[in-house]
C-alpha positions, 0 to 999 in steps of 0.5 A: 492394633490388638490389646493383649488380653490375659487368659492365664491362671496364675503367673507368680513373679517373685521380686525380693520378698514380694509376689506379683500375681498377674492375669488371675482368672476371676469370678464375675463378681467380687465380694469383700472380706474382713481382711484389710491393710493399707493395701486394701481388701481382696475379693473372696478367693483372691490371693493377696498379690493380685492388685487388680482384684483389690477393693477399697477397705470398708472404712477407708475414707470417703470413697468407702461410703455409699456402697464403697469402691471396687473398681474393676474387681468384677471383670471377667477374663475377656476384660482383663488386659496387660498393656505396655504401650500408650496405644494399648492402654487407650484401646483397653480403656475403650478407645474414643468411647472410653469416657462412657465405657462402664464395663468392669475391667482391669488393666495392668500397666507394664513398664513405661508408657509414653503418651506422646508415642503413636500406635505405629511407634513414632513419637510426637513432639510439641512441634508435631502438633503445630505443623498444621496450624501455620504458626508456632508457640513462639509466634503466640508468645511474641504476640503477647509481649507487654513491651509491644502489646499496643502497636506491633500486633493487631487484635485480629492477628492476635485472635488468629494466633489464639485460634492456631494455638487452640488447634495445636492444643486440641491436637495434643489433647487427642494424643495425650489425654485419656479418659478412664470410665466407670468400673475400672482398675488401672494398676502398675505391675512391679516397681517400674510401671510408669506413664509419662506425658499424659493427662488421665481424666476420670470424668463422669465416672463412678467406681474407679481405682488407680494404683501403683503407678508413676504418673509424670510430667503432663506437659502442656505444649501450649500454655496460655498467657493471662495478662490479668492473672495475679496482676502481673500476668501468668502462664497457665496450662491445661493438664493435670497428671490425673483429673477427677471431674464429676466422678464418684467413688474414686480411690487413688492409692500408692502412686507417685505423681511429679513434674518429671524432667521439668520441675518448677526450678527448671521452668523458663521465665517469660515476661517475668513469670514462670513459663508454667507447662503443668497444672495440678498433679491430682485435681478433684473438681466439678462436684466430684464426691466420695474420694480417697487418696492414700499412700501417694507421693507428690513431688517437686510441683507447684499447684499440687491438688485442687479440691473444688473448681471455683468460688462461683460453682455453687452446685459443688455444695454437698459434694467434694467429700475427700479423704487424704491419708498417708501421703508424702508431699516433698518440695511442693509449692502449694495446694496440699490441698486447696479446698472449696466447698468440700468436707476434707479429712487430712490425716497422717500425711507427711510434708517435707522440704529440702528448700524453701524456694517456691513454697507458698502454703500447704492447706488452703481454706477456700469458700465454704470449705470444712477441713479436718486435719489430724496427726500430720507431720510438717518439716520446713526448710530454713526460710519457710514460716510455720504460719504459712502452712495454712492460707486463706482464700475467702472472706470467711463470710459463709461458715468456713471452718477448720479443725486441726489436732496433733500436728508436729512442725519441725519435730515439735508439737504445734498448731498450724492453725493457731500460728496462722491465726496469730499472724492474721488480721482479725477478720482473716482468722479462721474459725475452729472447729469444723462443723463435721467429724470424720467417721469413715477412716482406718486407724489414725496413727500417733503423729510420731509414727507418721514419718516412718510409716509414710516414708516406708509405704507411700508411692509407686512400686511398694505394692509388688 
């Protein structure tokens, strides 16, 4: 299978009033200019329409620190690709060696890529991954029926079913999970670039940009039952739409991330719990650091964004520095974000609901977290409580704190932190202010302007 390399100079495609320039020949290195906007900074000599050569602005959040984020802007001609199938994307990223492939490269994604599609054009299904295991997910589910747990299935039989499920899950991962290595830009072309069914994993990488893509429905065919989760048990899944692990200098910008055809409202119920086939939309974990997440849409999902892996991962101290700005969060359940350990700047974001069903909280204060929230807009549906915008996930014994200013809730000035603390028990009241002040950020807009800006500019398909 041959990945198409671009050798074109300039190919302008005009859509409405926007120009898309594809496949631009470029020098081996890209420098910054002082020309910046919410679209980033363009390398010297690069036209404004070439998104593949765009680098992060020099003040645009934590990813601008310590050398900044340029992705694949320095790519030479032979490392610029246009892809329109999942197999082509995998090959352009380096195939099985993608995780360690640090060659500067730009990948333009055209149209819809289905991660369940093989290189020969056949489309796999969940049943495809089960074929070689000798059992099915239905067998696995039946084995954990709490009504028959103690006497229908032996422990040996249950362990065998777990092994079969692991084998099938590994087969799915081999097909739908894809690493993105260092010095890479992956960018969607036009307004219909879309990746469905994938887990894009940025792991052990530095200097990565992902822009202008819809990444949808990272379905896990084989959710696992944890009978002790939350006391009532839970179905848990493996895959985020985008996972950032042990990586630095990552810019996630102007993307649309959602649950696709299976939003939370459409999940089945098994053993009294939602049969959850998704994990996060964008999780930033395992000591990742210097990340900017800007102008994205997050929609119809439960566990949206986790920053920090677990309370026990103390090596995360000093990392997980993340900026979130001008993102649009619609009908999400929780984690926008939930933070452990990190210094996280949350400004000029829009949170809206059409229903209160499934809503838990937006800002999660976890172990040793330091969140600074500025000039955000929250619009709650009937039945959601302003005091629930913030949730506490720690015992406040290790210096956790939060700064919150300029919030508007349902069209009125209000402090979500004050509302939370007023409703909380004394020992659960979150201290303020945080112990740090953000210095790397672009202009923080007045709160009344945030909704119009975010609704107009956030999400995939805007950068055309």
